[in-house]
TIDOPA-651066 format. One record per residue: residue in one letter; y, z, x of N, C-alpha, C in turn. Coordinates in steps of 0.02 Angstrom, whole numbers, plus 50000, padded with zeros to 5 digits. Example, Ala and Ser with C-alpha at 12.3 -4.5 7.8 and 13.67 -1.06 7.14 Angstrom:
% TIDOPA-651066
a497165039050660497755039050615498355039050660 s498885035450642499475035750684500025039450645 
***
This chain:
% TIDOPA-651066
x503445002151451502745003751435502364997251423 x501804996551458501394990551449500854991851397 x500754986951354500224987551304499614983851330 x499044986951320498414983851341498034981651278 x497814975551278497454972951219496704973851229 x496384976551178495654977151178495384973251119 x494944968651130494654964951074494024968551050 x493914968350985493334971450955492954966150916 x492314965650926491914961250885491794964750819 x492194962950769492174966550706491554964950665 x491214959550681490604957550646490714955950572 x491334954550553491454951850486491234944550486 x490994942150429490744935350425491274930350401 x491874932750390492414928350367493074931250390 x493624928250368494294930150390494424937550376 x494704941050426494924948050416495634947950390 x495754951050332496414950850301496844956850318 x496544962650332496944968550343496584973350390 x496984977050428496754982350471497204988350459 x496924994250448497335000150433497095006050474 x497565009550505497415015750540497505021750493 x497135027150506497255033250468497875036750497 x498055042450467498665046150484498695047750559 x498115049350588498095051550658497975045750707 x497845039850682497725034150726497045034250760 x496585038450735495925039050766495365035950724 x495545033650665495075030050623495405023450602 x494995018450590495245011750575494805008750521 x495105005350473494725001850422494914994450424 x494424990050414494554982850411494254980150346 x494544974550321494284971350261494334963850269 x493914960250231493824953150246493654949150183 x493684942550191493444938050138492694938450129 x492344941650176491614942450166491444947950115 x491984950850085491924955950032491724962850058 x491714963650124491514969950154492114973850181 x492034980450182492494985050216492104988350272 x492434989250329492124992750385492584998250409 x492285003950428492675009550455492455010750527 x492945011850569492845012850641493135019450662 x492795022950708493045029250736493125028450811 x493655031550837493785031150909493415036850945 x493045035250998492695040451036493135043151092 x492855047651133493245050951185493515045951237 x493165040351245493375035251293493825029951262 x494055031351201494495026851164494175020251147 x493505020251142493155014451115493105015251039 x493115009551004493055009650931492315008650912 x492045013550875491335013450856491295012250781 x490905007250761490795005850690490375011350659 x490655014950610490285020550580490095019450507 x490385014350475490205012950405490365005650389 x489945002550349490074995850324489754995150255 x490134992350207489844991650140490194985950103 x489834983150054490114977950011490554981349959 x491204979949962491674983649921491864980049857 x491854973449857492094969549799491674963249792 x491804959649737491444953349726491904947349740 x492444948549777492894943149799493204945349865 x493624941049893493964942849955494324949549948 x494284953750000494634960249999495284959250039 x495844959750003496494958050034496774963750076 x496744969850050497074975450084496634981650082 x496734985850133496404992450136496924997350161 x496915003450135497425008450154497135015450149 x497375019950192497145026850194497615031350155 x497335036250120497735041550091497915046550145 x498415050850132498585056150179497975060850186 x497825063150247497215067250257497215073750218 x497795075850194497825081750150497375080950089 x497255074650069496845073250010496125071550028 x495945072450091495265070750113495245063950146 x494635061650159494535055050189494465050050132 x495015046850114495055042750054495355035950072 x495045030650048495285023750057495415020649989 x495885015849987495965011549929495925004349953 x495625000049911495574992949927495784988849865 x495964982449877496114978049821495834971149837 x495734967149784495324961149794495524955449748 x495304949449768495354943449726494944944249662 x494474949049660494064950049600494444953649544 x495114954549553495564957349502495524964949496 x495204968249544495144975549541495414978849604 x495584985149596495684989649653495124994749651 x495014998249706494485003249709494695009049753 x494455015049735494575021149774493915023349804 x493915024749869493305026649905493415033349939 x492885037549938492925044049971492335044950017 x492465047650076491925048950124491605055750109 x490955055750103490575061750085490115063550143 x490075070050157489595072450207488945074150171 x488395071050193487745071850160487515079050157 x487235080850099486955087550089486235087150067 x485895081950091485195080750069484735086250093 x484135086350065483645091550082483295090150147 x483205083750164482855082150227483345082550285 x483105084650345483555085350403483925078950419 x483615073150406483945066850422484545065350379 x484595068550320485145067150274485735071950284 x485585077950309486115082950316486625080750369 x487265081250352487795079550399487945072150405 x487545067850374487695060650375488285059250329 x488735054950353489325053250313489225046450281 x489445045850219489435039350187490005038950137 x490195032850120490765031650075490515030050005 x490825033249956490635032049886491245029549847 x491115024949800491645022449757491785027749704 x492405030149702492595035249652492835032149587 x493195026549592493415023349530493595016049544 x493595012049491493825005249492494475004849451 x494965001349476495595000349439495564993249411 x495474992749345495284986349315495814983649267 x496444985849275496964983949227497244976949238 x497174974349299497474967749314497044962149287 x497384956749265497024950749242497014945349297 x497344946749352497354941949408497214945649473 x497194941949527497054944749594497534950649609 x497254956249632497664961949653497814961049727 x498454960049743498634957549810498834963049859 x499004968949835499164974449882499054981149848 x498934986149889498824992949865499084997749917 x499475002849896499745007649943499785014549910 x499595019749948499705026549926500435028449936 x500695032549889501385034849895501455040549944 x502075042649960502185048350004501835054549976 x501565058850019501165064449995501595069449955 x502265069149964502695073649925502665072149851 x502425066149833502365064249762501685066149733 x501245068949774500555070149753500125064149770 x499545063649739499095058049754499245052449705 x499695048049725499895042349683499755035849722 x499705030449684499485024049712499855018549675 x500085013549712500395007649680499985001549697 x499894997149648499594990649660500074985249636 x500004979249664500364973549636499884967649631 x500044963049587499564957649574499914950949568 x499504945749568499764938849569500124937049504 x500034940949451500394939449389501064943149386 x501264946349442501934949349445501984956249417 x501424959849410501444966549381501304971749435 x501754976749438501644982549482501394988249438 x500864991549462500574997149424500565003349467 x500755008949437500755015449472500225019849440 x499765022249482499225026649459499305033549490 x499045038549455499065045349482498395048749471 x498185052649520497585056949512497835063849492 x497765065849428498025072249406497695078149441 x497055077349459496685082649493496425079749559 x496725081949614496555078949679495835080749700 x495525085449664494825087049679494345082449641 x494615078349596494195073849556494475066749561 x494245063049610494535056449623494245050949578 x493805052949532493545047949485494015047249425 x494525051349420494995051049364495685049049389 x495895043149370496575040649386496915038449322 x497535040249315497925038449255498415032949273 x498415027649233498925022349240499575025049211 x500065026549254500675029749231501215024749211 x501275019249249501825014649238501595007549253 x501885002749216501814995649230502504992549230 x502654988749282503304985249286503164977949300 x503474973549261503374966349271503954963549311 x503794959449361504314956649406504454949249395 x504094946049351504204938949333504034934049389 x503884936449448503654932149503502994934849529 x502564930549555501934933149584502084937949641 x501744943549643501864948549695501334947949750 x501554948449812501094947849869501024954249909 x501524958749906501504964649949501994969849922 x501864976149941502314981549921502324986949974 x502834991149972502894996850018503295002349985 x503075008549995503445014449970503965016450021 x504545018649997505025021450045504805028450062 x504845030350127504705037250145505255041650116 x505065047350088505555051650054506045054650104 x506705054150089507195057950128507095065450112 x507015066850047506915073650024506655073249953 x506475078949925506235079049855506795077049807 x507415077449830507975075649787508045068049780 x507775064349828507825057049826507335054149777 x507545049449735507055046249690506555042049729 x505945041749703505425037449734505645030149728 x505485026349780505695019349781505135014949810 x505065009049782504575004149805504934997449815 x504794994149872505024987249882504424982549873 x504544977049838504014972249822504214965349848 x503734961849878503854955049901503454950049859 x503734944049852503394938749815503254932849863 x502664929849856502504924049897502634917549859 x503044917949807503254911849772503654907549820 x503464901249828503774897049880504334892649853 x504524893449791505054889349761505734892749773 x506164889749815506814892949830507244893949768 x507154889749717507584890149658507444896349615 x506884899849628506744905849588507104911949615 x507504911049668507944916449690507614921349738 x507854927549735507644932749783506894934049778 x506584934949836505864936449839505734943749858 x506264947849861506184955049874506534958949819 x506164963349786506434967449733506354974849751 x506834978849730506794986149739506714989549672 x506234993949668506104997749607506225005149622 x506515008749574506645015849584506415019649523 x506185025749535505945030049480506505034749459 x506625035049394507135039449366506795045449332 x506965051449355506685057449323506945058149252 x507555055749240507845056549173507475052349121 x507385045849137507045041449089506285041449098 x506055044349155505335044349172505055037249174 x505455032749201505245025749206505435022949274 x505055017849295505235013849354505665008049330 x506225006849364506655001249345506844997349408 x506984990949398507214986649453507954988149465 x508114990249526508814992049541509174986749582 x508814983349626509144978549671508664972749686 x508964967149706508584961749737508954959749800 x508634955649842508944953749906509054946149904 x509654944049883509774936749874509674932749938 x509744935849997509694932050059508974930250077 x508484933250042507784931650055507504927449998 x507494920850009507244916149958506594912749979 x506354914150040505724911350063505144915950041 x504544913050039503954917050021503874922950068 x503734928850040503654934950079502904936450085 x502684937450148501974938650161501814945950174 x502314949750198502204956950208502874960450208 x502864967050195503484970750188503334978050206 x503804981350240503674988350260504324992050273 x504364998150244504915002650262504755005950329 x505285007150369505205011050431505165018450413 x504835022550456504865029750446505595032050447 x505735037450413506435039450401506795041850464 x506505046550501506785049050564507505051550557 x507675054250499508335057350491508905052750475 x508775046150467509315041550450509565042850378 x510195041050366510465041750298510395035250259 x510025030450287509925023950254509195021850266 x508985016650230508305014050237508315007850283 x507765007050320507645000850357507024997550327 x507084991150310506544987550277506404981150316 x505784980450340505584974350375505254969550325 x505454963250327505194958250280504934952350321 x504294950550311503994944950346503984938850301 x504414933950317504384927450283504144922450336 x504474916750343504294912350399504564915250464 x505034920050458505244924050515505244931350493 x505464935950535505484943050518506214945150511 x506374948350455507064950750445507044958350437 x507534961550468507614968850461508214970050416 x508104973150359508644974450311508854981750316 x509514982850313509784989650309509994990850237 x509734996250207509884997950138510265004450138 x510925004050127511345010050127511495011950054 x511315018050033511455020049964512205019949950 x512395017149893513095017249873513255024249847 x513885026149855514095032749829514045032649753 x513845038449724513825038949651514535038149624 x514575035549565515235034649535515185029849477 x515745028349445515735023949387515425017149401 x515505014849464515245008149481514495007849477 x514155013649479513425013649480513125014249410 x513535014049359513265014549292512905008149273 x512455008749224512115002749199511664999649252 x511704993049258511254989449303511574987749370 x512074991549390512404990149454511924991349512 x511994987449566511554988549625511644995549653 x511094998249679511105004949708511245004849782 x511164999049815511204998949888511664993449913 x512004994849969512304989550009511754986950055 x511594980550050511024977750087511284972750139 x511114973950202511314969450256510694967350296 x510704961150320510154958650360510324959850434 
***
């Protein structure tokens, strides 16, 4: 299969940091150091049409991500201005004919708990409900939840986990099933090899109702710029892609339960 490249004049005034497709691949969001977010829709001829643009933050916008469409047309962004934000697309219901049916994006909430740059933001698998994870340059991962999916202006900070290294990126593992605990992999862009592993795995325990660090990847000591779990596709193990100065594909095979897994023992056999 040959891939055809189409260039788009995104009309951002500075570096574009992230591009994200929606669930169906028919909508696209971009974000930039110009502090703007843009949304694009694909027409019948597969051209990308700019349908919305707005100033989202007061600093560079690092990441943009779509929620599952089950929750509506919802975006999350994060920025150097130390905040994350939740955006929802609204269909206009104005009284004048020109306003009816017009779509626009509104800020539903600001996530203001970080004291440093918020470097990544990702929605969790829809099986967990409407949940969101952020990570920041001070090494803190935060998990937020919208208790009422019909009211996106209310988000509860559920958990905070400190990683001791600056965090640059995160990814949720796709759920094998509801029986599998939720898991997040976090990358650090700390460039000092002596600080050890730059990839950490966090898992949620229903018993303790806490997120805890279960594993690290000693073989990855270079700064991590991006990280992503592969879709599950029926495998009995996880595949994790890690972008350092090269790209590494890690296989994470769950260890069998048993006495060896008590306490702080690693949960996975990890191979590159």
